[in-house]
C-alpha positions in Angstrom: 0.0 0.0 0.0 1.4 3.4 -1.0 1.7 6.2 1.5 -1.0 8.2 -0.3 -3.3 5.2 -0.1 -2.6 4.7 3.6 -3.5 8.3 4.3 -6.9 7.7 2.7 -7.8 4.9 5.2 -10.7 5.9 7.5 -9.0 4.2 10.5 -6.0 6.6 10.1 -8.3 9.6 10.0 -10.0 8.3 13.1 -6.7 7.8 15.0 -5.4 11.2 13.9 -8.6 13.0 15.0 -8.5 11.2 18.4 -4.9 12.2 18.9 -5.6 15.8 18.1 -8.6 15.8 20.5 -6.4 14.3 23.3 -3.7 17.0 22.8 -6.2 19.8 22.8 -7.9 18.4 26.0 -4.5 18.0 27.7 -3.7 21.6 26.8 -7.0 22.9 28.1 -7.4 20.6 31.1 -3.9 19.4 32.0 -3.5 16.4 34.3 -2.9 17.6 37.9 0.7 17.6 39.0 1.4 15.7 42.3 2.0 19.0 44.1 -1.4 20.4 42.8 -3.5 17.7 44.4 -5.1 18.6 47.7 -6.6 15.7 49.6 -8.9 16.7 52.4 -10.2 14.1 54.9 -11.5 14.2 58.4 -8.0 14.6 59.9 -7.3 17.6 57.7 -10.7 19.1 58.5 -10.2 18.7 62.2 -6.8 20.4 62.0 -8.3 23.2 60.0 -11.2 23.7 62.5 -8.8 23.8 65.5 -6.3 26.1 63.7 -9.2 28.5 62.7 -10.6 28.5 66.3 -7.1 28.6 67.8 -8.3 26.0 70.3 -7.3 22.3 70.7 -10.4 20.2 71.3 -10.1 17.1 69.3 -13.3 15.4 70.7 -15.4 18.6 70.5 -14.5 19.4 66.9 -14.9 15.7 65.9 -18.5 15.8 67.2 -19.0 19.1 65.3 -17.7 17.6 62.1 -19.8 14.5 62.4 -23.0 16.6 62.8 -22.3 18.8 59.8 -24.7 18.8 56.9 -23.4 17.9 53.4 -23.4 21.6 52.4 -21.5 22.6 55.6 -18.9 19.9 55.1 -18.5 20.9 51.4 -17.9 24.5 52.4 -15.4 23.4 55.1 -13.6 21.2 52.6 -13.4 24.2 50.3 -12.0 26.4 53.2 -9.4 23.8 54.2 -8.3 23.4 50.6 -8.0 27.1 50.1 -5.8 27.4 53.2 -3.6 24.5 52.0 -3.3 26.0 48.5 -2.4 29.4 49.9 0.2 27.8 52.2 1.7 25.9 49.3 1.8 28.9 47.1 3.4 30.9 49.9 6.0 28.3 50.4 6.8 28.3 46.6 7.3 32.0 46.8 9.5 31.7 49.9 7.2 33.7 52.1 7.8 31.4 55.0 11.5 32.2 54.8 10.9 35.9 54.2 8.5 36.5 57.0 10.4 36.7 60.3 7.2 36.0 62.3 6.6 32.7 60.5 10.3 31.8 60.9 10.2 32.6 64.6 7.0 30.5 65.1 8.7 27.5 63.5 11.8 28.0 65.7 9.7 28.2 68.8 7.8 25.0 67.8 11.0 23.1 67.2 12.5 24.3 70.5 9.3 23.2 72.3 9.3 19.8 70.6 13.0 19.3 71.6 12.2 20.3 75.2 9.2 18.0 75.4 11.0 15.0 73.8 14.1 15.4 76.0 12.4 16.3 79.3 9.6 13.7 79.3 11.6 11.1 81.2 13.6 13.4 83.5 13.4 12.2 87.1 15.4 13.5 90.1 16.1 11.8 93.4 15.9 13.6 96.7 19.7 13.6 96.7 19.7 15.4 93.4 17.3 18.0 94.7 19.3 18.5 97.9 22.5 18.9 95.8 20.7 21.6 93.8 19.6 23.4 97.0 23.2 23.3 98.3 24.5 24.9 95.1 21.8 27.6 94.9 21.2 28.7 98.5 21.6 32.3 97.5 18.6 31.9 95.2 16.4 31.1 98.2 17.7 33.8 100.6 15.0 35.9 102.2 15.5 39.5 103.2 14.8 40.9 106.7 11.1 41.4 107.7 9.3 43.3 110.4 5.9 43.3 112.0 4.9 46.6 113.6 2.1 49.1 114.2 2.5 52.8 114.4 0.8 56.0 115.4 1.0 58.7 112.7 1.4 62.5 113.2 0.9 64.3 109.8 3.3 67.0 108.6 0.6 68.3 106.3 -1.8 68.8 109.2 0.7 69.9 111.9 3.6 71.4 109.9 6.6 72.1 112.1 4.7 71.0 115.2 4.5 67.4 113.9 7.8 66.3 115.5 6.8 67.8 118.9 3.4 66.2 118.7 5.0 62.8 118.0 7.3 63.1 121.0 4.4 64.0 123.2 2.4 61.1 121.8 5.3 58.7 122.5 5.5 59.8 126.2 1.7 59.5 126.6 1.6 56.0 125.0 4.5 54.8 127.3 3.1 56.4 130.4 -0.3 54.9 129.9 1.1 51.5 128.8 -1.2 51.7 125.7 -1.2 48.3 123.9 -0.2 48.2 120.3 -3.7 47.0 119.4 -5.1 50.4 120.4 -2.9 52.4 117.9 -5.9 53.3 115.7 -7.3 55.4 118.6 -4.4 57.8 118.4 -2.8 60.1 115.9 -3.9 61.0 112.4 -5.3 59.0 109.5 -2.5 57.4 107.5 -2.5 56.9 103.7 -1.6 53.2 103.9 -1.8 50.8 106.8 -1.4 51.1 110.6 -0.4 47.4 111.1 2.2 45.5 109.1 2.9 41.8 109.4 6.2 40.4 108.1 6.7 43.3 105.8 9.8 43.3 103.6 12.1 46.2 103.1 10.9 46.9 99.6 7.3 47.3 100.8 8.2 49.5 103.7 10.6 51.7 101.6 8.0 52.1 98.9 5.5 53.5 101.4 7.7 55.3 104.0 11.0 56.0 102.3 14.5 54.6 102.6 15.6 56.6 105.7 12.6 55.5 107.7 13.2 51.9 106.6 16.8 52.0 107.8 15.8 53.5 111.1 13.0 51.0 111.6 15.2 48.0 111.1 17.8 49.4 113.5 15.2 49.1 116.3 14.7 46.0 118.4 11.3 44.4 119.1 9.7 45.0 122.5 6.5 45.7 124.3 7.3 49.5 124.6 6.6 52.2 122.1 9.7 53.5 120.3 10.7 56.4 118.1 9.5 58.7 116.8 10.8 58.1 113.3 10.4 60.5 110.4 9.1 59.5 107.0 8.1 61.5 103.9 4.6 61.8 105.3 5.3 62.9 108.9 6.3 61.3 112.2 5.6 57.8 113.5 5.6 56.3 117.0 6.5 52.7 116.5 5.3 49.5 118.2 7.7 46.9 116.9 6.3 43.4 117.5 8.9 41.2 115.7 11.9 41.4 113.4 13.3 38.6 111.3 16.9 38.8 110.1 17.8 37.8 106.6 18.0 34.0 106.3 18.0 31.0 104.0 15.0 28.8 104.7 16.0 25.2 105.6 15.6 22.6 102.8 12.6 20.9 104.5 10.7 24.2 104.6 10.9 24.8 100.8 11.5 21.3 99.5 8.6 21.4 97.0 9.8 24.7 95.5 13.4 23.5 95.2 12.3 20.3 93.5 10.4 22.3 90.9 13.4 24.5 90.2 15.8 21.6 90.0 13.5 19.7 87.6 13.1 22.8 85.4 16.9 23.3 85.2 17.5 19.6 84.5 14.9 19.7 81.6 16.5 22.9 80.3 19.9 21.3 80.3 18.5 18.3 78.4 17.0 20.6 75.8 20.3 22.5 75.4 22.2 19.2 75.0 19.7 18.2 72.3 20.2 21.4 70.4 24.0 20.9 70.6 23.5 17.4 69.2 21.3 18.8 66.4 23.9 21.4 65.5 26.5 18.7 65.0 24.8 17.9 61.7 25.4 21.3 60.4 28.5 23.2 59.2 28.4 26.8 60.3 30.0 29.4 58.1 30.4 33.1 58.8 30.5 34.8 55.4 32.7 37.6 56.9 35.1 35.5 58.9 35.0 32.0 57.4 34.0 29.0 59.5 
């Protein structure tokens, strides 16, 4: 059969037309590439629901998904697919690398994963916790504290006569053996409290001033009224009930707190070691100074 005769065959015409249609269809509707396929199942929908709500509730969202109508599910599938498509397109454009917030989020998640993986099985004995306490006693040191009451004589109300009034009040309180519990019956109204229990230096200095605080801690507790001491507000006759010197609480008193701190430090050390191990896989180069 000649070539011209072959070209006149109906079967050849049919095959040629089929091939042309196939090429045209492939050009108009190309087969999806592997990276262009988005498969959405229940797992993806649950992840999408939780990410959208910024709430982790696997059981609750699973129930919500199971009770959705066909239209609601179709819309959710569409939403999840849109999110995945946008994420992929963003990755292709390098937006994840370009956006410092996204990069920082990934770094935080990796750090958290390493911490959780390495710290899950960390256990400390009582001996370990006691050793930690011995090496970190300064961390648990407590400052001096005082418990006192006072009778206040206001500078604003009495001006220059406030000091004299305070000295007179001190003499009267001593002479009449007025108990500390009756302090509210004497003097002027004070801006803060009249009674302080185990107050730290920072609290007292914040309300009375540094000079008053130093003078107060120089006193010794007793049943007699003392002073008067001057503050930024006026003059104060002091009933000092108790004073605690700076100290480090014994281990037995704060064992629970020490155990928590020791465990946190052990977990942190594990995480740092994991990061060091991870970095052994990488070669670090400084463009300015070489390796």
